C-alpha positions as CSV (number, residue, x, y, z in Angstrom):
1,M,74.9,1.2,17.6
2,E,75.8,0.1,14.1
3,Q,73.3,-1.3,11.7
4,N,74.5,-3.9,9.1
5,T,72.6,-3.1,6.1
6,A,73.5,-3.9,2.5
7,P,74.2,-0.9,0.3
8,L,71.3,0.1,-1.9
9,T,71.3,-0.9,-5.6
10,P,71.0,1.9,-8.3
11,E,67.5,0.8,-8.9
12,E,66.5,1.2,-5.2
13,L,68.3,4.6,-5.0
14,S,66.3,5.7,-8.1
15,H,63.1,4.3,-6.6
16,N,63.7,6.1,-3.3
17,K,64.5,9.4,-4.9
18,S,61.3,9.2,-7.0
19,S,59.3,8.2,-4.0
20,V,60.5,11.4,-2.1
21,T,59.8,13.5,-5.1
22,A,56.2,12.2,-5.4
23,M,55.6,12.6,-1.7
24,V,56.9,16.1,-1.7
25,L,54.9,17.1,-4.8
26,G,51.8,15.6,-3.1
27,I,52.3,17.5,0.0
28,V,53.0,20.7,-1.7
29,S,49.8,20.2,-3.9
30,L,47.9,20.2,-0.6
31,V,49.6,23.3,0.7
32,V,48.8,25.3,-2.4
33,T,45.3,24.1,-2.9
34,W,44.1,27.7,-2.7
35,F,46.0,28.3,-5.9
36,P,44.0,25.8,-7.9
37,I,45.9,25.6,-11.2
38,V,49.3,25.2,-9.3
39,G,47.9,22.7,-6.9
40,L,46.3,20.7,-9.7
41,V,49.5,20.6,-11.8
42,L,51.5,19.4,-8.8
43,A,49.0,16.8,-7.8
44,I,48.9,15.5,-11.4
45,V,52.7,15.3,-11.6
46,G,53.0,13.7,-8.2
47,L,50.3,11.2,-9.1
48,S,51.9,10.2,-12.3
49,M,55.4,10.0,-10.6
50,S,54.1,7.7,-7.9
51,R,52.1,5.5,-10.3
52,S,55.2,5.1,-12.6
53,N,57.4,4.5,-9.5
54,R,54.9,1.7,-8.5
55,K,55.3,0.1,-11.8
56,F,59.0,0.5,-11.7
57,A,59.1,-1.2,-8.3
58,E,57.0,-4.2,-9.6
59,A,59.2,-4.5,-12.7
60,H,62.4,-4.6,-10.8
61,G,61.1,-6.8,-7.9
62,L,61.5,-4.0,-5.2
63,K,59.4,-3.6,-2.1
64,E,56.8,-0.9,-2.3
65,N,58.1,2.3,-0.6
66,S,55.9,3.9,2.1
67,M,56.9,7.3,0.8
68,N,55.7,6.5,-2.6
69,T,52.3,5.4,-1.0
70,A,52.2,8.7,0.9
71,G,52.9,10.5,-2.4
72,Y,50.1,8.7,-4.1
73,V,47.6,9.4,-1.4
74,T,48.5,13.0,-0.9
75,S,48.5,13.6,-4.7
76,V,45.0,12.1,-4.9
77,V,43.8,14.2,-2.0
78,G,45.5,17.3,-3.5
79,L,43.8,16.5,-6.9
80,V,40.4,16.2,-5.3
81,A,41.0,19.5,-3.2
82,G,42.1,21.3,-6.2
83,I,39.0,20.4,-8.2
84,L,36.7,21.2,-5.3
85,T,38.5,24.5,-4.9
86,I,37.9,25.3,-8.6
87,V,34.3,24.3,-8.3
88,V,33.6,26.3,-5.3
89,T,35.4,29.3,-6.8
90,V,33.2,29.1,-10.0
91,L,30.1,28.8,-7.9
92,I,30.9,31.8,-5.8
93,I,31.7,33.9,-8.8
94,A,28.6,32.7,-10.5
95,I,26.5,33.5,-7.4
96,A,28.2,36.9,-6.9
97,A,27.4,37.7,-10.6
98,V,23.7,36.8,-10.2
99,A,23.5,38.7,-7.1
100,A,25.2,41.8,-8.5
101,A,23.0,41.6,-11.7
102,G,20.0,41.4,-9.4
103,I,21.1,44.4,-7.4
104,W,21.9,46.5,-10.2
105,Q,18.6,45.7,-12.0
106,Y,16.6,46.9,-9.0
107,A,18.8,50.0,-8.4
108,I,18.8,51.2,-12.1
109,L,15.4,50.2,-13.3
110,P,13.2,52.3,-11.0
111,E,15.0,55.4,-12.0
112,I,14.5,54.7,-15.6
113,M,10.8,54.0,-15.4
């Protein structure tokens, strides 16, 4: 079955490629959330690409691409997940440090006194 579609203009091709890139960066940022710095960088790059791609589509009168919307959403979720991962990691390290300090305090001080 043949579809009669018009060939894409260079602007539409560029928009589609950027949309796919933004979507892939957003998805990868979600996958590598447990490496917070990498995930944050990928999410920020994906978010900025999808936002600039949205502006590009508006400026050239192109229809918004669903892959670009998916890239925007996954980048935002990846950004939030990366920030939460960093906050949880810092809290766990702080709690472990306080717990370790408390344990060492009770283990060493009685011997000194």
